[in-house]
C-alpha positions, 0 to 999 in steps of 0.5 A: 135468756129464754125460759119456758115454764110449763103447767105451773100454778100462776098467781098473777096479782093482775086486775083480772085474776088478783089472788086467784091462781090458775094453771098455765105456761109462762114464756120469758124472753129478753127479760120480759114476760112474753106469753102466758097461756096453755100449751105455748110453743117452745122457742128453740133456744128456750130452757124448759122447766117443769112447773107441775106442783109449783107456784109462780108469783110476782117477786116480793117488793121490800118498800123500805130498807136502810142498807146502812144498818146491815152489819148491826143485825141482832145488835140492839133491843129495848130501844125506842127509835130516838135512843136507838138512833144514837147507836145505829146512826151515831151523833159522833163519828170517826169517819165513813165506812171503808169503800170495800165494806160499803160495797159488801154491806150492800151486796149482803142485803141484796143476797139475803133479799134474793134468797128470800124471794124479794126481787125489788128493794127500795134502799133509802141509803144513808152515808154521813157525813157527805155526799160522794158520787163514787161511794154511791156508785158502789152501792149500785155496783153491789146491786148490779152484781147481785142481780136484784132490782133496786130503787136507791136514794141518798137520804138528806138531812139539812137541819141540826139533829138537836133541832129535829126533836122537841126539848133537846136544846133545853135538856142537853148541856151546851158543851155537849151540843157543841160537839155535834156538827150540823149538816153542811149540804145546801139545797142547791148542792143536793140538787147538783148531786142528785142530777149527777146521780141521775145522769150516771146511775139511773136506769143502770142494768135496766133494773136500777134507779135513783129516787129522791129522799128528804129524810123527814119534814122535821129534819129538812128545811122547807127549801130542801123539801120543795126542791126534792119534790120538784125534782122527783116529779120532774124525773118521775121517781118517788119522793121518799120520806119518814113521817109520824113514825113515833109519838115523839114525832107526833109531838114534834109537829105540834111543838115546831109548827102548831100542826101535824106533820102530814098537815105541814107537808100538805100546806107546803104542797109536798103531798103528791102521788110521788110521795111515799111515806115510811111508817105513818103510825101516829096519823090522825083521821084528817092526816089520812084523808089528806094522804088519800086525796093526794094519792100518796103511798106508805111503806108499812114496817110492821116488825120494825114498828114493833121492835122499836116500840113505835106503835101500830099503824092504822092500816085499815083506815089508811086503806079505806082513805085510799092510801096505797100501802106497801110493806117494808123491812126497814133496816136490818137492825130494827127488823133483823131480817130482809124477809118480806114473808116475815113482814107479811105474816106479822102484818096480817096478824097484827091488825086483828087486835085493832077492832073486834069487827072481823070484817075490818081485819086486814085480809091475806089477799090485801097483804099479798097485794101490799107485798107485790103490786102495791109495793111496786106502786110505792116505788113507782115501778108498778108499770114494769113489776109487781104482777105477772102480765105480758109485757112486764119485766120477768121478776118472778119467784117459784115456790114448791107447793109440795111441802109442809106449808101447803099440806093440805092445800086450802086457800093459797093466799092464806098459806102464802101469808100465814105459812110460807117463810121463804123455805119453799122458794125454788127459783128467783128470777129478776129481769128474766135472769135466774138469780137463785135456784134450789137454794143457791145464789147464782150471781154471787159467790156466797162462800167467798163473800162470807169469808171476806166479811168474817175477815174484815168485820171484827175490826169494824165492829170494834170500832163501831162499839167505840162509837157507841160508847162515845154516844152513850153520854147522850142517852140520858138526855134523849130518854128524858126527851122521849119521856116528856114526849110520850107523856103528851096528849096527842089525841090518839093512841097507837100503843097496844095494852094496858100498861101505864106509860110510865110507873106513877107518871100517867100524865104530864103532871107526873113530871 
Protein backbone atom coordinates (compact mmCIF):
# COMPACT_ATOMS: atom_id res chain seq x y z
CA UNK A 1 0.00 0.00 0.00
CA UNK A 2 1.31 3.44 -1.00
CA UNK A 3 -0.16 6.52 0.66
CA UNK A 4 0.57 10.19 0.02
CA UNK A 5 -0.90 12.52 2.64
CA UNK A 6 -0.87 16.15 1.53
CA UNK A 7 -0.52 19.36 3.55
CA UNK A 8 -0.99 17.88 7.01
CA UNK A 9 0.24 19.23 10.31
CA UNK A 10 2.93 16.82 11.47
CA UNK A 11 3.95 16.17 15.06
CA UNK A 12 7.08 14.13 14.44
CA UNK A 13 8.34 13.54 18.01
CA UNK A 14 11.84 13.26 16.56
CA UNK A 15 15.01 14.89 17.89
CA UNK A 16 14.83 17.86 15.53
CA UNK A 17 11.17 18.84 15.89
CA UNK A 18 9.97 17.25 19.12
CA UNK A 19 6.46 18.48 19.93
CA UNK A 20 6.63 21.45 17.54
CA UNK A 21 4.27 20.81 14.60
CA UNK A 22 5.05 21.69 11.01
CA UNK A 23 3.15 21.43 7.72
CA UNK A 24 4.30 18.94 5.09
CA UNK A 25 3.38 15.96 2.92
CA UNK A 26 4.11 12.39 3.99
CA UNK A 27 4.76 9.49 1.62
CA UNK A 28 4.29 5.95 2.92
CA UNK A 29 5.62 3.05 0.84
CA UNK A 30 6.29 -0.61 1.63
CA UNK A 31 5.28 -0.15 5.25
CA UNK A 32 7.75 2.67 5.87
CA UNK A 33 7.78 6.44 5.90
CA UNK A 34 9.49 7.08 2.57
CA UNK A 35 9.55 10.89 2.56
CA UNK A 36 8.39 13.94 4.50
CA UNK A 37 8.45 17.34 2.81
CA UNK A 38 6.66 19.92 0.72
CA UNK A 39 5.16 19.14 -2.69
CA UNK A 40 6.27 15.52 -2.79
CA UNK A 41 5.83 13.85 -6.19
CA UNK A 42 2.97 11.38 -6.29
CA UNK A 43 3.80 7.78 -7.24
CA UNK A 44 1.37 6.44 -9.83
CA UNK A 45 0.00 3.76 -7.50
CA UNK A 46 -0.39 6.03 -4.47
CA UNK A 47 -3.67 6.80 -2.75
CA UNK A 48 -3.65 10.54 -2.17
CA UNK A 49 -5.24 11.86 1.05
CA UNK A 50 -6.02 15.49 1.82
CA UNK A 51 -4.38 16.27 5.14
CA UNK A 52 -5.52 19.87 5.47
CA UNK A 53 -6.95 20.47 8.94
CA UNK A 54 -5.55 17.14 10.08
CA UNK A 55 -2.67 16.17 12.35
CA UNK A 56 -0.31 13.28 11.71
CA UNK A 57 1.44 11.98 14.82
CA UNK A 58 3.11 8.72 15.85
CA UNK A 59 0.78 5.94 16.89
CA UNK A 60 0.56 5.64 20.67
CA UNK A 61 2.42 2.94 22.58
CA UNK A 62 0.79 1.03 25.44
CA UNK A 63 3.90 0.07 27.40
CA UNK A 64 2.18 -2.36 29.79
CA UNK A 65 -0.94 -4.44 29.28
CA UNK A 66 -2.31 -7.79 30.45
CA UNK A 67 -4.67 -9.14 27.79
CA UNK A 68 -5.75 -11.88 30.19
CA UNK A 69 -7.89 -9.33 32.06
CA UNK A 70 -9.87 -8.10 29.07
CA UNK A 71 -13.14 -9.86 29.94
CA UNK A 72 -13.12 -8.46 33.51
CA UNK A 73 -13.44 -4.82 32.48
CA UNK A 74 -15.74 -2.93 34.86
CA UNK A 75 -15.93 -5.87 37.29
CA UNK A 76 -13.97 -4.80 40.39
CA UNK A 77 -13.49 -1.80 42.63
CA UNK A 78 -12.23 -0.95 46.13
CA UNK A 79 -9.63 -3.71 46.06
CA UNK A 80 -5.90 -3.21 46.53
CA UNK A 81 -3.66 -5.25 44.26
CA UNK A 82 -3.11 -8.15 46.65
CA UNK A 83 -6.86 -8.72 47.16
CA UNK A 84 -7.82 -7.93 43.57
CA UNK A 85 -5.44 -10.63 42.33
CA UNK A 86 -7.49 -13.26 44.18
CA UNK A 87 -10.30 -12.62 41.73
CA UNK A 88 -8.57 -11.50 38.54
CA UNK A 89 -5.89 -14.22 38.88
CA UNK A 90 -7.55 -16.85 41.12
CA UNK A 91 -5.44 -19.10 43.32
CA UNK A 92 -7.88 -21.96 42.80
CA UNK A 93 -8.70 -22.64 39.17
CA UNK A 94 -10.68 -25.16 37.13
CA UNK A 95 -8.63 -25.06 33.95
CA UNK A 96 -7.55 -22.48 31.35
CA UNK A 97 -9.85 -20.40 29.19
CA UNK A 98 -10.98 -22.10 25.97
CA UNK A 99 -8.80 -21.65 22.87
CA UNK A 100 -11.50 -19.70 21.03
CA UNK A 101 -12.08 -17.29 23.91
CA UNK A 102 -8.32 -16.92 24.31
CA UNK A 103 -8.12 -15.79 20.68
CA UNK A 104 -11.16 -13.51 20.97
CA UNK A 105 -9.90 -11.98 24.22
CA UNK A 106 -6.63 -11.00 22.57
CA UNK A 107 -8.42 -9.79 19.45
CA UNK A 108 -10.80 -7.61 21.47
CA UNK A 109 -8.03 -5.74 23.25
CA UNK A 110 -6.25 -5.18 19.93
CA UNK A 111 -9.46 -3.88 18.34
CA UNK A 112 -10.10 -1.41 21.16
CA UNK A 113 -6.47 -0.31 21.14
CA UNK A 114 -6.40 0.43 17.42
CA UNK A 115 -9.63 2.40 17.48
CA UNK A 116 -8.19 4.60 20.24
CA UNK A 117 -4.97 5.34 18.36
CA UNK A 118 -2.71 2.76 20.00
CA UNK A 119 -0.58 1.13 17.31
CA UNK A 120 1.83 -0.76 19.60
CA UNK A 121 0.92 -2.83 22.64
CA UNK A 122 3.17 -4.58 25.12
CA UNK A 123 1.17 -7.58 26.29
CA UNK A 124 2.49 -9.24 29.43
CA UNK A 125 0.48 -12.35 28.72
CA UNK A 126 -0.39 -14.74 31.55
CA UNK A 127 -1.98 -18.15 30.96
CA UNK A 128 -1.90 -20.42 33.98
CA UNK A 129 -1.24 -23.16 34.72
CA UNK A 130 1.11 -24.13 31.87
CA UNK A 131 3.21 -22.94 28.95
CA UNK A 132 1.69 -24.15 25.69
CA UNK A 133 3.13 -22.89 22.42
CA UNK A 134 -0.13 -23.57 20.56
CA UNK A 135 -2.06 -21.39 23.01
CA UNK A 136 0.44 -18.55 22.78
CA UNK A 137 0.24 -18.84 18.99
CA UNK A 138 -3.45 -17.92 19.27
CA UNK A 139 -2.46 -14.60 20.83
CA UNK A 140 -0.08 -13.94 17.95
CA UNK A 141 -2.83 -14.99 15.52
CA UNK A 142 -5.20 -12.42 17.01
CA UNK A 143 -2.67 -9.59 16.82
CA UNK A 144 -1.72 -10.62 13.31
CA UNK A 145 -5.36 -10.56 12.21
CA UNK A 146 -6.07 -7.23 13.88
CA UNK A 147 -3.07 -5.56 12.25
CA UNK A 148 -1.52 -4.14 15.42
CA UNK A 149 2.15 -4.04 16.42
CA UNK A 150 2.77 -6.03 19.57
CA UNK A 151 5.47 -7.22 21.92
CA UNK A 152 4.12 -10.33 23.65
CA UNK A 153 5.52 -12.20 26.62
CA UNK A 154 4.43 -15.26 28.52
CA UNK A 155 4.93 -14.20 32.11
CA UNK A 156 6.66 -16.74 34.37
CA UNK A 157 6.46 -17.29 38.13
CA UNK A 158 8.38 -20.12 39.78
CA UNK A 159 7.74 -19.46 43.47
CA UNK A 160 4.66 -20.52 45.40
CA UNK A 161 2.26 -17.60 45.76
CA UNK A 162 2.31 -17.82 49.56
CA UNK A 163 6.08 -17.30 49.44
CA UNK A 164 5.78 -14.08 47.41
CA UNK A 165 4.18 -11.90 50.10
CA UNK A 166 5.04 -11.43 53.77
CA UNK A 167 3.02 -12.92 56.65
CA UNK A 168 0.91 -15.29 54.52
CA UNK A 169 2.55 -18.52 55.69
CA UNK A 170 1.87 -17.56 59.31
CA UNK A 171 -1.69 -16.34 58.81
CA UNK A 172 -3.33 -18.75 56.33
CA UNK A 173 -4.31 -22.09 57.85
CA UNK A 174 -2.13 -24.98 56.69
CA UNK A 175 -5.10 -26.87 55.28
CA UNK A 176 -6.00 -23.95 53.05
CA UNK A 177 -2.38 -23.50 51.98
CA UNK A 178 -2.33 -27.13 50.87
CA UNK A 179 -5.20 -26.48 48.47
CA UNK A 180 -3.05 -24.22 46.30
CA UNK A 181 -0.54 -25.78 43.95
CA UNK A 182 2.85 -24.28 43.39
CA UNK A 183 4.38 -23.55 39.97
CA UNK A 184 5.90 -26.47 38.14
CA UNK A 185 8.14 -24.89 35.51
CA UNK A 186 11.93 -24.81 35.91
CA UNK A 187 14.34 -22.21 34.50
CA UNK A 188 15.61 -24.70 31.92
CA UNK A 189 12.08 -25.60 30.81
CA UNK A 190 11.11 -21.94 30.53
CA UNK A 191 14.22 -21.20 28.47
CA UNK A 192 13.36 -24.07 26.11
CA UNK A 193 9.83 -22.70 25.77
CA UNK A 194 11.03 -19.15 25.08
CA UNK A 195 13.49 -20.31 22.45
CA UNK A 196 10.69 -22.21 20.73
CA UNK A 197 8.59 -19.04 20.67
CA UNK A 198 11.48 -17.00 19.28
CA UNK A 199 11.97 -19.60 16.55
CA UNK A 200 8.31 -19.72 15.51
CA UNK A 201 6.64 -16.38 16.31
CA UNK A 202 9.20 -13.62 16.83
CA UNK A 203 9.21 -11.18 13.89
CA UNK A 204 5.90 -12.48 12.56
CA UNK A 205 4.18 -10.19 10.02
CA UNK A 206 7.02 -7.71 10.48
CA UNK A 207 5.34 -6.26 13.58
CA UNK A 208 4.95 -9.00 16.22
CA UNK A 209 7.71 -9.85 18.67
CA UNK A 210 8.33 -11.93 21.76
CA UNK A 211 9.89 -10.59 24.95
CA UNK A 212 10.94 -12.14 28.25
CA UNK A 213 8.87 -11.60 31.39
CA UNK A 214 9.81 -12.80 34.85
CA UNK A 215 6.82 -11.56 36.83
CA UNK A 216 8.62 -9.92 39.77
CA UNK A 217 11.78 -10.44 41.85
CA UNK A 218 9.80 -11.75 44.83
CA UNK A 219 7.89 -14.19 42.58
CA UNK A 220 10.85 -15.74 40.77
CA UNK A 221 13.97 -17.61 41.78
CA UNK A 222 17.36 -16.04 41.25
CA UNK A 223 18.14 -18.76 38.70
CA UNK A 224 14.99 -17.96 36.73
CA UNK A 225 15.65 -14.23 36.67
CA UNK A 226 19.28 -14.66 35.66
CA UNK A 227 18.33 -16.99 32.83
CA UNK A 228 15.65 -14.55 31.67
CA UNK A 229 18.01 -11.60 31.72
CA UNK A 230 20.67 -13.47 29.75
CA UNK A 231 18.19 -14.56 27.08
CA UNK A 232 16.68 -11.05 26.82
CA UNK A 233 20.14 -9.58 26.22
CA UNK A 234 21.00 -12.34 23.74
CA UNK A 235 17.82 -11.72 21.74
CA UNK A 236 17.89 -7.90 22.15
CA UNK A 237 14.40 -7.82 23.65
CA UNK A 238 13.01 -6.39 26.89
CA UNK A 239 13.18 -8.12 30.24
CA UNK A 240 9.72 -7.07 31.42
CA UNK A 241 8.88 -7.24 35.12
CA UNK A 242 6.88 -5.67 37.97
CA UNK A 243 8.71 -3.99 40.84
CA UNK A 244 7.50 -1.96 43.84
CA UNK A 245 3.93 -1.48 42.71
CA UNK A 246 2.54 -1.45 46.26
CA UNK A 247 3.60 -0.73 49.81
CA UNK A 248 3.27 -4.46 50.49
CA UNK A 249 6.02 -5.01 47.93
CA UNK A 250 8.18 -2.39 49.63
CA UNK A 251 7.78 -4.35 52.87
CA UNK A 252 8.44 -7.61 51.00
CA UNK A 253 11.93 -6.51 49.99
CA UNK A 254 12.95 -5.77 53.56
CA UNK A 255 11.25 -8.85 55.01
CA UNK A 256 12.64 -11.30 52.44
CA UNK A 257 16.01 -9.86 51.44
CA UNK A 258 16.86 -7.10 53.92
CA UNK A 259 16.93 -4.53 51.12
CA UNK A 260 14.68 -2.90 48.56
CA UNK A 261 13.63 -4.99 45.57
CA UNK A 262 15.47 -2.60 43.25
CA UNK A 263 18.68 -2.97 45.28
CA UNK A 264 18.11 -6.73 45.24
CA UNK A 265 17.83 -6.67 41.43
CA UNK A 266 20.91 -4.47 41.15
CA UNK A 267 23.00 -6.67 43.41
CA UNK A 268 22.09 -9.69 41.28
CA UNK A 269 23.11 -7.88 38.09
CA UNK A 270 19.52 -7.80 36.80
CA UNK A 271 19.15 -4.06 36.19
CA UNK A 272 20.18 -3.43 32.57
CA UNK A 273 19.17 -1.32 29.59
CA UNK A 274 16.88 -4.22 28.60
CA UNK A 275 14.97 -4.02 31.89
CA UNK A 276 11.50 -2.47 31.79
CA UNK A 277 9.75 -2.17 35.13
CA UNK A 278 6.00 -1.85 35.41
CA UNK A 279 4.83 0.61 38.08
CA UNK A 280 7.91 1.65 40.13
CA UNK A 281 5.88 3.49 42.78
CA UNK A 282 7.48 2.67 46.14
CA UNK A 283 11.03 3.41 45.00
CA UNK A 284 13.53 5.34 47.11
CA UNK A 285 16.02 7.95 45.94
CA UNK A 286 18.72 5.26 46.01
CA UNK A 287 16.50 2.96 43.93
CA UNK A 288 15.95 5.67 41.35
CA UNK A 289 19.66 6.40 41.10
CA UNK A 290 20.37 2.71 40.50
CA UNK A 291 17.67 2.54 37.83
CA UNK A 292 18.97 5.62 36.05
CA UNK A 293 22.56 4.38 36.13
CA UNK A 294 21.39 1.10 34.58
CA UNK A 295 19.51 2.98 31.81
CA UNK A 296 16.38 0.97 32.45
CA UNK A 297 12.77 1.94 31.70
CA UNK A 298 9.48 1.99 33.52
CA UNK A 299 5.88 1.75 32.37
CA UNK A 300 3.83 4.28 34.31
CA UNK A 301 0.28 3.02 34.81
CA UNK A 302 -1.30 6.10 36.36
CA UNK A 303 -4.95 5.04 36.20
CA UNK A 304 -4.41 1.45 37.32
CA UNK A 305 -2.29 2.68 40.23
CA UNK A 306 -5.16 4.91 41.35
CA UNK A 307 -7.88 2.29 40.97
CA UNK A 308 -5.92 -0.28 42.97
CA UNK A 309 -4.89 2.31 45.55
CA UNK A 310 -1.23 1.51 44.99
CA UNK A 311 0.05 5.07 45.30
CA UNK A 312 1.53 7.75 43.10
CA UNK A 313 4.83 7.09 41.34
CA UNK A 314 7.55 9.78 41.73
CA UNK A 315 7.70 10.44 37.99
CA UNK A 316 9.57 13.75 38.12
CA UNK A 317 12.34 12.25 40.20
CA UNK A 318 12.48 9.15 38.01
CA UNK A 319 12.88 11.35 34.93
CA UNK A 320 15.52 13.44 36.69
CA UNK A 321 17.40 10.25 37.57
CA UNK A 322 17.58 9.36 33.87
CA UNK A 323 14.94 6.64 33.88
CA UNK A 324 13.03 6.27 30.60
CA UNK A 325 9.27 6.55 31.22
CA UNK A 326 6.53 5.08 29.03
CA UNK A 327 2.80 4.94 29.69
CA UNK A 328 0.66 1.85 30.13
CA UNK A 329 -2.94 1.03 30.84
CA UNK A 330 -2.11 -2.14 32.78
CA UNK A 331 -4.80 -4.79 32.47
CA UNK A 332 -8.31 -3.85 31.49
CA UNK A 333 -9.82 -4.67 34.88
CA UNK A 334 -7.51 -2.39 36.82
CA UNK A 335 -7.89 0.41 34.29
CA UNK A 336 -11.08 -0.53 32.42
CA UNK A 337 -10.05 0.91 29.06
CA UNK A 338 -7.28 0.46 26.51
CA UNK A 339 -7.18 4.20 25.77
CA UNK A 340 -3.73 5.69 26.25
CA UNK A 341 -5.19 9.17 25.71
CA UNK A 342 -6.95 8.67 29.06
CA UNK A 343 -3.68 7.68 30.72
CA UNK A 344 -1.98 10.73 29.21
CA UNK A 345 -4.48 13.12 30.75
CA UNK A 346 -4.38 11.42 34.16
CA UNK A 347 -0.60 11.28 34.21
CA UNK A 348 -0.28 14.94 33.22
CA UNK A 349 -2.68 16.08 35.95
CA UNK A 350 -1.75 13.68 38.71
CA UNK A 351 1.79 14.85 39.32
CA UNK A 352 0.80 18.44 39.98
CA UNK A 353 -0.02 17.36 43.55
CA UNK A 354 3.56 16.20 44.14
CA UNK A 355 4.94 19.67 44.81
CA UNK A 356 3.89 23.34 44.84
CA UNK A 357 6.92 24.07 42.64
CA UNK A 358 5.21 24.40 39.27
CA UNK A 359 8.52 24.16 37.42
CA UNK A 360 8.70 20.55 38.60
CA UNK A 361 5.30 19.48 37.33
CA UNK A 362 5.25 16.99 34.47
CA UNK A 363 4.57 18.85 31.21
CA UNK A 364 2.32 17.99 28.29
CA UNK A 365 5.34 17.59 26.01
CA UNK A 366 6.93 15.11 28.43
CA UNK A 367 3.69 13.11 28.52
CA UNK A 368 3.56 13.03 24.72
CA UNK A 369 7.09 11.65 24.64
CA UNK A 370 6.13 8.99 27.16
CA UNK A 371 3.15 7.99 25.01
CA UNK A 372 5.22 7.76 21.82
CA UNK A 373 9.00 7.59 21.47
CA UNK A 374 9.78 6.88 25.13
CA UNK A 375 7.05 4.25 25.19
CA UNK A 376 8.65 2.64 22.16
CA UNK A 377 11.96 2.64 24.03
CA UNK A 378 10.42 0.61 26.87
CA UNK A 379 9.65 -2.06 24.24
CA UNK A 380 13.09 -1.62 22.62
CA UNK A 381 11.26 -0.59 19.44
CA UNK A 382 12.32 3.06 19.31
CA UNK A 383 14.50 2.35 16.29
CA UNK A 384 11.46 1.45 14.21
CA UNK A 385 8.45 3.28 15.71
CA UNK A 386 7.46 6.02 18.17
CA UNK A 387 8.35 8.98 15.93
CA UNK A 388 7.65 10.06 12.36
CA UNK A 389 10.99 9.85 10.57
CA UNK A 390 12.03 8.73 7.11
CA UNK A 391 12.98 5.07 7.22
CA UNK A 392 10.89 4.20 10.27
CA UNK A 393 7.85 1.97 10.05
CA UNK A 394 4.68 3.89 9.24
CA UNK A 395 2.76 3.72 12.53
CA UNK A 396 0.69 6.88 12.25
CA UNK A 397 -2.56 8.31 13.52
CA UNK A 398 -4.47 11.08 11.80
CA UNK A 399 -6.52 13.40 14.02
CA UNK A 400 -9.12 15.94 12.89
CA UNK A 401 -8.19 19.35 14.29
CA UNK A 402 -11.57 20.87 13.43
CA UNK A 403 -13.59 19.61 16.39
CA UNK A 404 -14.46 20.85 19.87
CA UNK A 405 -11.18 19.70 21.39
CA UNK A 406 -9.20 22.12 19.20
CA UNK A 407 -11.52 25.13 19.10
CA UNK A 408 -9.81 27.50 19.60
CA UNK A 409 -6.34 26.11 18.93
CA UNK A 410 -3.81 27.28 21.49
CA UNK A 411 -0.90 24.91 22.21
CA UNK A 412 -1.18 21.65 20.28
CA UNK A 413 0.60 19.49 22.86
CA UNK A 414 -1.78 20.79 25.54
CA UNK A 415 -4.83 19.97 23.41
CA UNK A 416 -3.59 16.42 22.74
CA UNK A 417 -2.88 15.70 26.40
CA UNK A 418 -5.66 17.59 28.20
CA UNK A 419 -8.48 17.60 25.62
CA UNK A 420 -8.25 14.69 23.19
CA UNK A 421 -9.85 11.39 24.19
CA UNK A 422 -9.43 9.58 20.83
CA UNK A 423 -12.74 10.91 19.45
CA UNK A 424 -10.82 13.02 16.93
CA UNK A 425 -9.07 10.06 15.31
CA UNK A 426 -9.89 9.73 11.60
CA UNK A 427 -7.28 7.21 10.50
CA UNK A 428 -4.88 4.71 12.08
CA UNK A 429 -2.01 3.27 10.07
CA UNK A 430 0.18 0.39 11.28
CA UNK A 431 3.18 -0.78 9.34
CA UNK A 432 1.91 1.21 6.36
CA UNK A 433 -1.55 -0.40 6.37
CA UNK A 434 -4.73 1.55 7.14
CA UNK A 435 -6.39 -0.34 9.99
CA UNK A 436 -8.99 2.26 11.05
CA UNK A 437 -10.70 4.89 8.92
CA UNK A 438 -13.55 7.21 9.88
CA UNK A 439 -14.30 5.20 12.99
CA UNK A 440 -14.43 1.83 11.24
CA UNK A 441 -12.00 -0.99 11.90
CA UNK A 442 -10.97 -2.33 8.50
CA UNK A 443 -9.11 -5.49 9.51
CA UNK A 444 -11.82 -7.20 11.57
CA UNK A 445 -15.59 -7.56 11.32
CA UNK A 446 -16.48 -5.90 14.61
CA UNK A 447 -20.16 -6.83 14.48
CA UNK A 448 -19.37 -10.50 13.97
CA UNK A 449 -16.83 -10.55 16.80
CA UNK A 450 -19.22 -8.83 19.22
CA UNK A 451 -22.00 -11.22 18.27
CA UNK A 452 -19.78 -14.22 18.97
CA UNK A 453 -18.65 -12.78 22.29
CA UNK A 454 -22.25 -12.19 23.36
CA UNK A 455 -22.92 -15.85 22.67
CA UNK A 456 -19.84 -17.30 24.37
CA UNK A 457 -19.16 -15.01 27.30
CA UNK A 458 -22.18 -15.68 29.60
CA UNK A 459 -21.08 -19.26 30.31
CA UNK A 460 -17.48 -18.19 30.83
CA UNK A 461 -18.42 -15.35 33.17
CA UNK A 462 -20.65 -17.72 35.16
CA UNK A 463 -17.69 -20.07 35.54
CA UNK A 464 -15.45 -17.20 36.61
CA UNK A 465 -18.02 -16.09 39.20
CA UNK A 466 -17.79 -19.57 40.71
CA UNK A 467 -13.99 -19.23 40.88
CA UNK A 468 -14.44 -15.90 42.66
CA UNK A 469 -16.61 -17.60 45.28
CA UNK A 470 -14.04 -20.36 45.77
CA UNK A 471 -11.23 -17.87 46.24
CA UNK A 472 -13.15 -15.49 48.50
CA UNK A 473 -12.28 -17.75 51.45
CA UNK A 474 -8.69 -16.47 51.21
CA UNK A 475 -9.65 -12.80 51.29
CA UNK A 476 -9.67 -12.28 55.10
CA UNK A 477 -6.11 -13.58 55.32
CA UNK A 478 -4.95 -11.50 52.37
CA UNK A 479 -6.53 -8.43 53.92
CA UNK A 480 -4.74 -9.07 57.20
CA UNK A 481 -1.45 -9.37 55.35
CA UNK A 482 -2.23 -6.14 53.50
CA UNK A 483 -3.13 -4.35 56.74
CA UNK A 484 0.04 -5.46 58.50
CA UNK A 485 2.20 -4.44 55.56
CA UNK A 486 0.66 -1.00 55.17
CA UNK A 487 1.28 -0.26 58.85
CA UNK A 488 5.03 -0.66 58.38
CA UNK A 489 7.31 2.36 58.08
CA UNK A 490 9.24 2.00 54.81
CA UNK A 491 10.80 5.46 54.90
CA UNK A 492 8.51 7.02 52.28
CA UNK A 493 4.87 7.66 51.55
CA UNK A 494 3.29 7.30 48.12
CA UNK A 495 -0.30 7.67 49.27
CA UNK A 496 -2.06 11.02 48.89
CA UNK A 497 -4.28 12.73 51.45
CA UNK A 498 -4.54 12.96 55.21
CA UNK A 499 -6.80 10.01 56.07
CA UNK A 500 -5.30 7.71 58.72
CA UNK A 501 -3.91 4.46 57.38
CA UNK A 502 -6.48 2.59 59.43
CA UNK A 503 -9.02 4.04 61.91
CA UNK A 504 -7.34 4.00 65.31
CA UNK A 505 -4.37 2.10 63.93
CA UNK A 506 -1.83 4.59 62.68
CA UNK A 507 1.15 2.66 63.92
CA UNK A 508 2.39 -0.87 64.25
CA UNK A 509 1.43 -0.67 67.93
CA UNK A 510 -2.20 -0.48 66.80
CA UNK A 511 -2.15 -4.11 65.71
